[in-house]
N, C-alpha and C positions, 0 to 999 in steps of 0.2 A: 696959565694956558688952559688947564682943565680944572675949573673951580667946582663945578657941579656935574656929576656923572650920573646919568639915568640908566638904570638896569631893569628892564622889563622881565618879570618872572611869572611862571605859571604853576609853580609848585613841584615841577618835575625835576629829577636829577639831571636830566639833559640840559634844561634851562639854567640850572645852577652851575653848570660846567664853566660858565664865564666868570663866576665869582672870584676865583683866585686871581685872575688878571685884573678884574675890577678893583679888588682890594689892593693889589700891588700898585696899580696906577694911583689910587687914592693916597697911598702912603708916600709915594714919590712926589706927588703934586699937592699934598695936604688938602685933598679935595673932600667935598661932601658927597657921599653916595646916596642917591635917591632910589630906594627899592620900590618898584612900581608894579601894580597888578591891575589888569583890566578884567572886570567881571563880564564874561561872555554870555550871550544868549544860547540856549540849547547846547550847552557844553557837556560832553560825556565825562564820566568820572575817571576814566583811564584811557590812555592812548599808547599803543605799542607796549602795553603791560605796565605803564608808568602812571601813577596817580596824578590827576589834574584837579586843581582847585576849582570848586564850583559854587561854594557858599560864602556869603559875606563874612560871617564870624570866623570861619576857619581860615579865610584868606588874610583877615586882619591878624589873627593869632600867629599865622605863619610868618608874615612880614615882621611882626613885633619880635618874634623869637630870633629871627636872623639879625634884626637890628640890635637886640641886646648882646648877642654874641660879638658883633663887629664893634660895637661901642666899647665893650670890655677890652678889645684889642687896640683901642685908641683911635678908631675911625669915627668921624662925624657922619651921622646917618639920619636921613629923613625917610619916612614911608608915605606912600601915596596910593590910596585904593580908590579906583575909579568906579563909580556907580552913577546912574543906573546901568543895567547891562547893555553891552554893545554888540553890534554885528560887525562893525568896521573897526577892527582892532588896530590896524596900521594907522588910520587917521587919528584914533584916540591917542596912540603913542606919540605921534607927531605933534598934535595939539598940546598935549601935556608937557612935552619936552620944552616947548616955547613958554608955556605958562609957568613952568617951574624953573625957567632960566637955565636949563641944562646947556652945557657947551660940549658934551659928548654923550652919545648913546652907545651902549654896548649890547649887542644882540646875539643871541644864540638862535640859529635856524635849525629846525628839526621837525620830524613828524609830518603832520598835514593839518591845514586849517589853523586859525588863531595863531598862537605862537608856536604851533606844532608843524609849521610848513617845512616841506622837505628841502633840505640844503638851502638853495636860494629859491624858496617858494614864494607864494603870492604876498605874504605879509612882509617878509624881509625886502622883497622887491619894492613894495609900495612905500615902506618907510624910507628906504634909500632914495627912491624917486621923489618923495614929498619933501625930504629934508635938505636944508642947507647946513644944518648942524652936522659936524663930523659923526660918522657912524663906524664903529669898530665891529666887524662881523667875525664871530668865532664859531666854527663848527665843532661839534663834540669830538670828531676824529682828530682834531688839531690839538686837543688837550691830552697830554700824556698821563698826568696824574694830578692830584690835588695841590701839589706844590708848584711854585712858579720860580723860574730862574731869571725872569726878566727878559728884556730884549737886548741881545748881544749884537745882532746884525740887522740893519734896517735897509730895505730896498726902496728906491724911488725911481720909477720909470719916467723918462723925460724924452721929449721929441722936439724941443725948441719952442713949443707953444707956451706963452706966458700963463695960460690957464693951468697947465700941469705943473708949472713952477710954483704955484700957490700951495703945493703940498710940502715944499721945502721948509717953511718955518715950523710946521708941526713936527716934521721928521727930525729937524735939527734940535728942537726942544726935547724930544724924546731921547735923542742920541746923547744930549748933554746930561739929562737926568739919569740915564742908565749907563753912561759910559760906553755906549754902543758905537760900532763902526757904521758909517753911512755909506751905502753903495748906490751909485748913480748908474743907471742903465739906459742906453739909447739903442734902438733897433733900426737898422737900415735894411729895407727889403732887398732880396735878390730879384732878378728878372722874373723868376717863377712866382714870386709873391706880390707882384704889383697888382694894384686894383685894375678893374676892367679897362678904364680909359687909358691909364698909363701902360697897361699890358698891350693894348692895341698899337700904341705908338712904338712900343718896344719891338713888336713883330716887324714893323715897317723900318725902323731905324735901330737895329740891335746894337750896333757899335756905339752909337751916340747915347743910347740908354745905359749901357754898361759904364761908359765914361761918367755920365751924370750920377749914377749910383755910387761910383767910387769917390767922386767929389763930395757927395753927400756924407759918405762915411768919414772922410777927412774933416769936413766941417763939423760933424757931430763930435769928433774927438776934441777939436778946439773948443767947442761949446761946453762940453763936460769939464774940460780942464779949467775953463774960466769959472764955472759954477763951483767946482771943487775948491779952487783957490779962495773964492769969496767966503765960503762957509767954513773952510779950515781955519780961517782967521778968527772964527768965533770959538775955537777950541775943540772942534770936532774932527776926528779922523775921517776924511772923505776920500773915496776912490771912485773912478769912473771907468766904464767899459762900454765899448761899441761893438755890437754883434750884428750879424746879417741873418735874415730869414723872416719868418712869420712873427709878427709882434707878440701875439698871445702865447704861441708856443715857446718863444725864446724867453719871455718873462717867466713862464712856469718852469722851464728847464733851469733857469738861474736860481729861482727860489729853492728848487730841490737840490741842485748840485752845490750851491753855496751855503746851504743850510740856513737860509734866511729865516729870521724869527718874526718879522713883521713887514708887510708891504704897505706903503703909504702912497695913495694915488689921489689925484684931483681929476674930476671928470666934469665935462660940460653938461649943464642941466637942460636936457631936451624938454620941450613943452609936451611932446608926445611920449606917452609911457612906453609904447611898443618900440618906438624909434630908439629910445635910450637903451632898452635891453637887447635890441637886435643889432644896432649899429655901433655901439660904444665898445671899446676894448675892456673897460673896467668891469662890467658885469661878467664877461667871459673869464676874466682872471678870478673874480670872486667865486665863481662856481667850481673852479678846479684847483685853486692854489692850495699847496700843502701847508701854508702859513696863514695866520689871520691877516685880514686886509682892513686897513683903515681908509675909508673913502670920504673925501670932502667934495661937495658938488658946487661948482661955480655956475652962475646964471648967465655969464657972458663968455663968449669965446667959441672955439671949435673943439669938437671931440677928437680924441686920439683915435686914429683909424687902425 
């Protein structure tokens, strides 16, 4: 599944916070870790009090030092140092991910500019927008310590759209590797959370709208039951739950209350950058989830609303 994992680093401790997860995944999948650094133009020596790599020789020495340490731990490692200096770091990451045949990118988002973007800032946004390669986004506040306990509970939000079902093979693979529980979640809105067009109909035909939503909830239960049965036959413990309310809020509540370790989501790939980040559910979950989010982007289908 994950044979080659790309990890962009900038020399900061914040960026290194993804390394325990990257190493753990590499061990479970016998993957090659690709430690990658982009030499940026006009980069300051420190950001938020943390040192940032700026020179070619020190960047090479830094990556080689990490590589030596990981190789001693039995991990296959490659290093890639991109020069000449770049201003478009996101595009450089995306292009090199393809050139290096990576099938997963693990990103830490922090700070501002370059790889120092704040939480889901410009670089992380652009990498996720540009890439069809799965991207695992980890914020520093989601890392408790340098040790890793692995993924024990994995959440996959579903709404009946085949695009979002494409997250299931990756989630199932991870559940099998880690012996994790797979949780399926479907959210049916209440009348208060309908979109504008449906809300207008709801005001005119309130009884019919409530009946339609109740039927949708029942259909969602049957849908999740079918999916759970299919994937439980692969040796994974799968459970499904249907809840009512706002999609983003209920996903975030489930992540927190159920102590989810990883959210796996598939999202429709908008051609328009702003549309993807303003209309899609996935980016809203990315910005607020208390657990890391693995996102894979499909180029066909419809986005989860």
